[in-house]
N, C-alpha and C positions, 0 to 999 in steps of 0.2 A: 858515453851517455846513451842509454837505450830509450826508445819511445815510451810514452805513457798512455797513448790512446790506441784503440784497435786500428783505426785508419792509418795512423803513422806506422804502426808495426807492420801492416800489410805492405806499405810502400817500402819499408826497410827490407822485408823478406824478398820482395821482387828483385832487389838489387844484390842480395846476399850471396847467391850462388851463381856461378858463371853461366849455367845453362838452365832453361826452364824445366826440362825433363831429363833426369839422370837416373836411369834404371839401375838398380843394384841394391843389395841389402846390408852390406858390411857397415857403412857409415851410420845409417839410421838404426841398425840393430845395436851398435855399440852405445849410442846415446840412450836407447831404450833400456839397455842393461844397466846403465848408470842410474836411471830413474826407476828401476825395478818394475818394469812393465811387461816383461817377456812371458811371464807365467801367471796370467790372470786366474782368479778363482771363479770368475763368471763362465758361463757356457758361451762359446764363440761360434758364430756363423760367419763364414767368409763367402762373399758373392762376387763371382767373376762372370764375364760374358760380354759379347758385343752389344747386344740390345736386351732390354728387360731387367737390367740389374736394379734400377731404382724402384720399379714397381714390385719386384720380388722382395726387396728389402721392406717396402711399405706393407706388403701382406704379412711378412714375418712379424714385423713390429706390432701391427694392428691385432693380430691373433694372440700373440704372447701377452700384450698389455691387457687384452680382454680376460686372459687367464689369471691376471694379477701379478705377472712378473714385472720387475723393474728393468726397463730396456734402454740401452743406448744405441743410436744409429749414427754411423759415420758414412757420409756420402759426398760425392762431388760430380760436377761442379755446382756452384750455387747459382741462383738466378738473380736475386736482388741484393741479398745480404750474405756476407761471409758466414754469419751465425747459422745459416740453414744447414751447413755441413755437419754440425754437431748437435744432435738431438738427445736430450736426457729426459726420459719419461715423457716423451712427446713434445717437450718444450725446447726451443732453441737456446743454446748456451749464451749467457750474457756477455756483453763486451768485456766487463772487468774480469769475469772468469777466464776468458780467452787470453786477455793481456797477462794475467797472473801466471797462466800455464806457459805462455810464450817466454816469460822471464825465467821460469824454472828450467825450461828446455835450453834456453840460451846459456844459462849458467852451467848446466850439465854437459853441454856439447864441447866446451873448451875451444880448441882450435879446429874441431871437426866442422866442415862445411855441409850444410843441409839445404836441400831445395825447398821451394815454397810448399810443394805437396808433402814432403817429408816432415816439415814443421807442422803442417796441418794434421797429419796422421798422428804424430806424437802428442799433439795437443788433445786430440780426441781420446786417445788411449789414456792419457794422464787424467783427464776429467772423468772418464768412465771409471777408472780405478778409484779415484777419490770419492766418487759418488756411491761406491760399493754396490754396483748394479748386479742384477742376476744374469743379464744377457748382454753381450756385445754383438751387434750386427755391423760387419765391416764390408763396405763396398769397394772393390778394386778400382783404382783410377785408370790404369792402362796395363793391358796384358794380364799378368798374374804371377808368374814365377818370380819376377824381379820387382814387383810392385811393393811399395813400402808396407802395406797391410800384411804382406806375407811373412813378416817377421814373427807373427803370432801363429801358433799351431791351432788351427780351427778344430772344433769338435765335429762340425758338419761343414762341408764345402760344397758350393754350388757353382756350376757353369750354366748360365741361362740359355745362351745361344751362341752360334759362331757365324760370323760373316766377315766380309772384307771391310776393313776400316783401319785407320792409323798405319797404313802400309809402310811408311818410312821407319816405323819402329818394329812392326810385327811381321812385315813381309806380305806377300800376296798369295800365299798358299793356305787354303782353308785348313789343311791338316797341320801345317806348321803353327798357325794361329791357335788351333785347338790344343796342341801340345803345350804351347806357352801358357794359355789360360788354365789348363789342367795342372799347372804347377802349384796351384793352391791346394790340391788334394793331399791327404796324409795317409800313410800306411795304416790299414786296419780300421779306418774311420769312414763314415758315409761320404760318398762322392756322387752328388746328384747332377744329372745332365738333363736340362730342359729343352734342348734343341729339337725342332721338328724333324730334322734330317740327321742321320748318324754322322759322326765325325771320327775318323780313324785316329786322329791325333789325340783327342780327348780319351777315347776308350783305351788306346794302347798305353797311354801314360798312367791311367788308373790301374791297368793290369800290371804294368812294370813295377809300380811301387807297392802293389798289394792293397789298394784302397777297396772299400766295399762299393762296387760299381752299381749304380742305380739310375739307369737311363729311362727317359720317357719311352713308352711303348713296350717296355719290359717290366720295369718296377712300378710304373703308374701310367695312367692315361685318363683323359677327360673327354666327355662327349656332351654336345648340346642337346637340350630337350625343350619341349614346349613350355615347361614350367621352371626353367633355369638350366642347370648343368649338373653332370654326374661325375664324381671322382671315384676311381677304382685303383687300388694298389695294395702292395704288401707292406706291413709294418716291420719294425725291427725284429719281431719274433717270427716273421714269415707268415703271419696270419693275413688273410684277405680283408681289406677295409673298403667298404662301399659307402659313399655319401651321396644320397639322392637329393634332387631338387635344391641344389645349392644356389644362393642368390647370384645373379649376374652383377658383377661389380662395375664401378666406373673404370677401373684399370683392366688390362687384358687378363682374361680368366685363365689362359694357359700358364701365365706366370703365377697365378694363385695355386694352380695344381702343382707346380714346381715347389712352391713354398710349403704346401701341405705335405708333400713327400719328405721334404727336409725335416719338418717337425715330427712326423711319424717315426723318423729314424734318429731323432735327437734324444738325449737323456732327459728331456723335460716333458712331463705329462701335460697333455693339452686335451681339453674336452671338445666334443663335437659342437656344443653350443658356442664355445669361444671361436672355433673355426668359422662357423656360420656368421656370427656377429662380426668377427674381424674382417672377413672377406667383404661383407656388405658395407663396412665403414671405412675401408682403406682408401685413401686419397693421396695424390702426389701432384704438386704444381707442375704444369707444363706437359702433362701426359693426358692428352685428350681433355684438357681443362676447358670448361665451358663458362663464359662470362657474357652476360647480356648488357649491352650498352644502348643508348638512344642516339639516333642520328639527329641532324638539325631539324628535321620535320617532326621529331618527337616519336618516331616509330622505334620499337625495340628491335635490335639486331643482335643475333647470336654470334659470338666470336669464339671459335674453337682454337686452342693453342696446343701445339704438340712439338716436341723437340726433335722429331724424326729427322735424321741427317745422313742416312745411308739407305741404299735400296731396300735392304731387309726391313728396316724400320718403316720405310715409306709404304711397302707392301702391306704391312700390318695396319698402318694408318688408313690405307685405301680400303681394306676390308672393313674397318670400323666405320668409315664414311658410307660404305655401301649398305651396311646393316642399320645405319642411322640416317636415312635419306632426309634431305631438306625439302620442304614443300616448294621452294623456289630455287634460285640459283645458289651455287657455291662459288664464291670468289676467293682466290688464294693469294695471300701475301707470302712471298718466298724470298728468303735471303740465306746464303750459305757461305761456308768457308771455302777457300780456293783449292784446298787439297782433297775435296770430297767428290764423289761420283755424281755430279750434277745431272747428267743424262739419265742415270739409273733412277734417281729420285723423281725426276719429271715424268718419266715413262710410267712409273707406278701410280702417280697421282693424276695424270692427265685425264683419265676417264671421268673423274668426279669433279673436276674444276673447269669452270667456264672462262671467266676473265681472270687474268694474272696481273698481279701488282708486284713487280720485281724490284728488290731493293738491295742495299748493301748494309751489312752489320757494322757496328762501331768497333772494329778491331783491324789492325794491319793485316790480319790473315783473311780478310773478307774477299769473296769472289766478286768481281765487277758485275753489276747488274746486267751489263751488256752481254756478258758471257752466258748468263741465264737465258737472255732473250735469244741468242744464237742457238743455244741448245733446244729451246722450245721450237724454233723454226725448223729444226731437223726432224721434229715429230709432227710437222704440218700444223703447227698452232701459231697464229699470229695475233691473237687477242691478248696483247700484253702492253703494259706501260712501265717505263723505267723510272725509278726514284732513287735519290741519293741516300735516303734514310728510311728505316723501317717505320718509324712513326708517321712520316708523311704518307707512305704507302697504305698503312692501316687506316688512317683518317679518310683517305680517298676511297678505300674499299667500303668502309662503313657508310659513307655518304652516298655511294652508288647502290646501296642495298636497301631493301624494305623489310617489313616484318616477316615475310616468308623466306627470306634469303638467310644465308649464313656466310661468315667470313672465316676462312681457315688461315692460321698463321703457323708456318713450319719452316724447317731448314737447319736449325741449330739452336743450342742453348742461348746464344747471343741474340738470335732473332726473337725468341720468346721473351727474353729479358727486356729487350728494347720495346717490344709491344706492351708488356705489362707496365713499364714506366709511362708509356704514352697513355694507356688507359687510366692510370692514376692521375695524370696531369690534366687530361682533356675530358674525361667522362666522370661526372660526379656520381658517387654511390652506385657503381656497377653492381649488378646482381650476380 
């Protein structure tokens, strides 16, 4: 007897496969074949990379939807609801839709064991196919070459950036990580690389398979100006495309440039007006997301939430904080997973944070708050307090702040999720 509700299904899936992460394509591809999902009629963008995948997907979707295309986006992980992982024309898939596709997958798999992520991937592909969408945007979960989304041959593949993360799965060599993520590239098809620094693993893999290599700095670049930013690059015909005075988006504009390059080399026509409007309207929860709450004194306090959880992402977050200074103090609520580079993240953010509110996320993988405190001490910072829960740390930080201050919440998806739950519970009608 199989479950009838989404929550019950998710509990079932967590127990179904012996390991949480099981990289490999054979099992998931065989079930996808049974479901006739391997050759979509839609145009497919696959997005890999250490950081920037989510915002790049958001830019692609926003621009394409402005152009009138019917778009599906598959991403992970979710913050509050599983349904966030599957967007169809900008709306989250409904509980019953997901339950129905889980049942179809369960019947099609027979005795084949699938992981939680593989079930999620097949669910997204099945729902996208049934919705007869024009475009599928697939975000890689981990790595690239052996990730479940790589069963689909993308029309355009992107690697947003390369940094050290998930070392137990991908190793600690930047070149090796790059090669693994470049496994989403396909021969003869556009291979976009958005990293600020060259990566021999990504470029050599693109060359080895004969992909159309389109790296930042050669195929495209972007520059800031007083009135926005400028994109310049070549299109699929080799013609120079220059877009002046583009709007500065809420999300990192270098990822917008990566998305523009991908679109200019895709088979889908996109107008300049759709690019401009799509960039301006793209949003993504947990990526420099700003919410204003009121402390007990009735003063508004700005809370900025960002899922940055490795040094590269923390450096990008620090740049954003520097470009968007607070009139008063910045207090940081930080909680991280135990396998992350805590010291690297703290060093990147230390310049912009005064008081620290160190907590533990609600997962067995949490780093002890005391470890964060020890790491802060190594960089000569002792202005911190330890908390057992993110929610308690957030409330304390908000109450210590006034209208000119801001509170930064960072360190992991779990950290932001716990903070959002606290905001929903404790602060009525946050702006």
